[in-house]
N, C-alpha and C positions, 0 to 999 in steps of 0.2 A: 766171288763165291769161296775161293780157297780150296785147298785139297782136303781129302778126308782126314789126313793126319792132323791138320790144324783144327778141323771141325770137332773131333772127338777128344782133343787135349783138354784136361780139366783146367778151369780158370784159377789163377793165383790170387790169393787174398792179401792185399797190401794194407798197411795201416790206414784206417779211415775209409776203406772201401769194402763193401759187402758186409756179411754177417756170419759169424762163426756160431754154430748152434752150441748152447750151454751144455756142458757135461754134468753128470750127477755130482762130481766133486765140486764144480763151480757153484752149483745150487746149494750144496751143503755149506760151503764157505759163506755164501751170502746170507743164508739163514742163521748161521752161527754169529756173524757180525751183527745182524739185526737184533738177535737175542741179547748179545752183550751190550749193545747200545741201550736197549730197553731196560736191562737189569741195572746199568749204571744210572740211568735217569730215575728209576725207582729208588735206588739207594741214595742218590742225591736228595730226592724229595723227603725220604725217610730221615736223613741226617738233618735237613733243614727243620723238619717238624720236631725232631728230638731236641735240637738246640733251642728252638723257640719254647718248647715246654720246659726245658731245664732252666732257661733264663727266667721264665715266669715263676717257677717254683722257688728259685733263689730269691727273687725280689719279694715274693709273698712271705717266705720264711723270715727274711730280714725285717720286713715291715711288721710282721707279727711280733718278732722279738723286741723291736724298738717300741712298739705300742705297749707291750707288757712292761718293759723297762720304764717307760715314761709314767705309766700309772703307779708303779711301785715308788718311783722317785718322788712324784708329786705328793703321794700320801706320806712319805717320809719327811719331806720338807714342810708339810703342813702341821707337823707336831709343834707343841708350844715351846720347844727348846730342849736341848740335850741335858740341861742341868735342872729341868723342872722336877721338883720333889726331892732334890738332893741338897743336903745341908753342907755348904762349903765352909772349910776352916778359914780362920783369919790368917792372912799372909804374914809371916814373921817379919819383924823389923831388923834393920842392920844386915850384916853379913858382907864379907869382902870378896866372896867367891860366887861365880856363876857357873852352872853346869851346862854343857852342851851335849844333848843326846843325838848321836848320829844314827838316823833311822833310814835304812835303805834295803832294797832287795827282799821285801817281805813276801812277795809271790803268794798271796793269800789263796788263790785258786789252784795251787799245785798240791797234788797228793803223792806222798812217798811211802812205800811199804817195803822196807829193806831190813835185813837182820841188824844192820848197824844204825838205822835211822827210820823214824816214822814222822810224817808231817801231814797235817790236815788243819782245818779251822780250829779245832779244839786245841791241838798242840800249839798253834800260833797264838791262841789266847793265853795259854799257859806260859809260853816263852816271853810274851810281852808283860805279863804279870810279874814274872821273875825279874825282868829288866827293870820294871818300876820299883821293885823291892831294893835292887842294888843301887838305883839312882837315889832313893830316899836314904839309904845307908851312907852313901858318899856325901849327900847333901848335909846330913847331920854331922858327919865327921869334919867337913870343911866349913860349916856354918853358912851354906849357900841359901839364899832366899829366892833365887830365880833359876828357872830351867829354860833353855832355848832348845826347841826340838827342830832339828834340820832334816826335813824330809827330802831324801835324795833320789827318789824315783823307784820304779819297778815294784810298785805295790801289788800289781797283778801280773800274770803271765802273758806271754805273747799269744796272738791269735792270727798269724799272718796268712796261712794257707787257706784256700777257699773251703776245703772240706772241714777244717777246724772252725772256720767262721760260721758255717751253716750248723754244725753240730754243737758248738759251744758258745754261741752268741748269748743265749739266755743265761748260761752259767756265768759268763763274765759280768753280765748285768746284775745277777743276783750276788755275785762275789763282791761287786762294788758296795752293795748295801751291807753285806757281812763285814767287809773291811771297815766301813763307817761305824758299825756297831761295836766292833772290837777296839778300834782306835778311840772311839768316844769314851769307852771304859778306861782305857789306858791314860788318856789326858785327864779325866776326872780323878783317877787314882793319884797322879802326880800333883794335881791341883790341891789335894788335901794338905800338902806341905809346902808348895812353891807357887810363885807367880809364873805363868807360862807364856812364852812367845813361840810362835810357830812360823817357820819359813818352808818354802817348797820349790822344787824344780821337777821337771819331767825326766823319766828314764827312757830307755829304748824299748823295753819289753811291753810296757803298758800302753803303747800307742794304739789308736783305733785304726789308722791306715796301715796298709802293707808297707809303704815306703817309709824309710827313716828320714824325717825332715829336720832341718836346722833353723829354718825361719820360725819366728814366733807363731805365725798363723798355723803352720803345719805341725810343729812340735807340740803345741798345746792342745792339739786334737788327741787328748790322752786321758786315760782313766785316772792317772795320777792327779791331774787338775780337777777332774770330777770329784774325786774323794776329798781333796783339799777344800773345794768350794762348798761341798755339802757340810763338812765339819765347820767351816767358817760361818755358814749361815745358821747351823744348829747352835753354835756357841756365841752368837752375836750379842746376846744380852747377858752373858755370863761374866761376872766380875773376875778379873785375874787371869783370863785366857784371851790372848790377842793373836790374831792371824795377821802377820806383818808384811807378807809379800810372797808372790809366786812368780817365777820366771820360767822361760822355756828350757834353757840349757845351762845357764850359769847365773849365779846370784851371789851378791855380797851383803854381809851384815857385820855389824860391829858389836863387840862385847868388851867392856872395860878398856876402850881405846885400841883394841886389837881388831884387825880386819880379817874376816874369814871368807873364803871363796868356796861356794858349793858347786860341785859338779856331780854328774852321775858316774862318769868314769869311762864311757865308751869312746871318748875323744882322746884318751891317754894311750900312748904307744907302749911298746915293750919295755923301753927304758923309762921307768916311772919317774925317777928323780929329774931326768932331763925334760920329760914332757911337762911335769908340774912347773918347773922353772921357766919353760918357754911360755906357758899360759900366764904365769905371774908376770913375765916380762911384757906381755901384751898390755896388762893393766899399768905396769910401771911407766910405759910410754904415755899413758893418760894421766900420770901423776898420782896413781893410786898404789900404795904399798900393800901387798897381800902378805899377811903374817902367817897364815896357815890355810891349807887346802883340804877340804873334806870331800871324799868320793867313795864309791862302792864298785858295783858292776861285776867284779871277778870272784865274788863269794869267798874271799880269803882275807883274813885280817892282816894288816901291816901298818904299824904306827911308827912314823919316822920323825925327824926333827922339824920338817916343814910341811908334812902332809900325813894324812891318816886314811887308809883304805878300810872300808867296812866289809865284814863278812855278810852272809845272808841270814835270814831267820829260818830258812829251810834246812841248811846243812847239806850233806851229800844226798844226791838222788841217783836214780838208775842210770841216767845218761852220763853223769860225771864219773861214777865209779866203774861201770862196765864199758862205757864208750870211750872215756878219756883217761881212765886209770888215775883219776884225781879225786882225792878224799878231802872233805872239809867238815867243819863243825859249825853249828848254829851259834852265832855271836853277833853282838853289836858293840859299837864303841861309845864311851862316855868320856868327855874331856872336862877337866876342872880348870877354869880360867880364874886366875887371881892376879893382882898387880905384878907384872914382870914375869909371870909363869903360865905355861900351858902344859898340864899333865894329862896324858892320854892313857885310858884304861880300856882293855878289851874285856867285855863282860861275857863269860861263857854261858850260853843258854841251851846247850845240848841236852842236859839232863834236867827234866822238869818233874822229877818224882816228888810227890807231896805238894805240888803247886796247884792251887785251885784256879781253873781257867776263868777268864772274864765271861759273863753271860752274853749270849748272842742269840739271834733268831735262827734256830737250827732248821726251821722249815725252809729257809732260803738256801740251805747248804747244797752246793753243787761242785763237782770236781772237774779238773782239766788236766789229766795225767799226761802232759806233753812230753816230759822227759822220758817216760817209758816208751812212747810211740817212736821216739827217735832211734831206738834200737831195733825196731822191726824193719825187715827187708821189704821195700815196697814192691807190689806186683802191678804190672801194667795190663789193664783189661783191654784197651784198644789204643793203638798208637799208629799214626800215619807219619812216615818218614819220606821226605821228598829229596 
């Protein structure tokens, strides 16, 4: 039975034995934990739905842009030829010189509005018209009958980031057609006085993919190739204009026994002379002697003994002037090749006062002011850091 002292002593609660009545604080804590779990589950479901809807919108927008681009491209290619209805001049006989037009960094879909510079499709058409004038003047002075146009890439701006892709995919598509329109007029202008050969390579800015590729399959997924092939097909029946080859990153062609190497220039390091000679050494190991290297990329003219760097058709933009403190002028290079001689000339295209622009389909005009956006401070709407 035990004594009264033991009978009235309260029992002790050890772990796993008995039950402790829940206090109000315990109940509040359990309710709070339940509500948090419920809110997290709802948020997870909302995030999943948002991601699924966003993915669908992105694919739908891209598909719509590609469909519109395909329709416009097919209509463009179905025309009877870029020289239809144009009276072509007879190619002159003789001539000991050949001109090489170094054409790079045209960035057709960039728009610049600065006190020191302005650029859009109309200005691009004016600057190319001015370039053609200078080429014809040089050709007459040196007695040239042929012009080689070396297309060195970056005919359109980059579109790497996802928000740019969604907002500007149609612009880049339309810009392709505008570029074809303007370059068509440029080549026909030169054809009035010369026989034309065209070569091309890809740049780094005009790529379709976000990643920079070096293999032929990846590097040629580029608007530069698209523009080249449209022009090639449009001029396929035009006498005196031949499209002789397109490569991904590097291309060789010969003029009067001299071998020229075409690069875009993004594979060249800070020491330009050293990099150019290293690349030429790669070909020397294959038994090929490179006499002169043509490239662009840095938007600044530099003509040396064994290489020539092209400027851009754009000139200074908001990013280069305010972001990099770097000023440049619109220019392209022209080289006069004669037996034993390569003379390089920088053609200043900055001022186009009084120059009539080539006609183009202005209803396709669209802009991609990438350089200005680089100066804006990005704001993060939602960010998760683990």
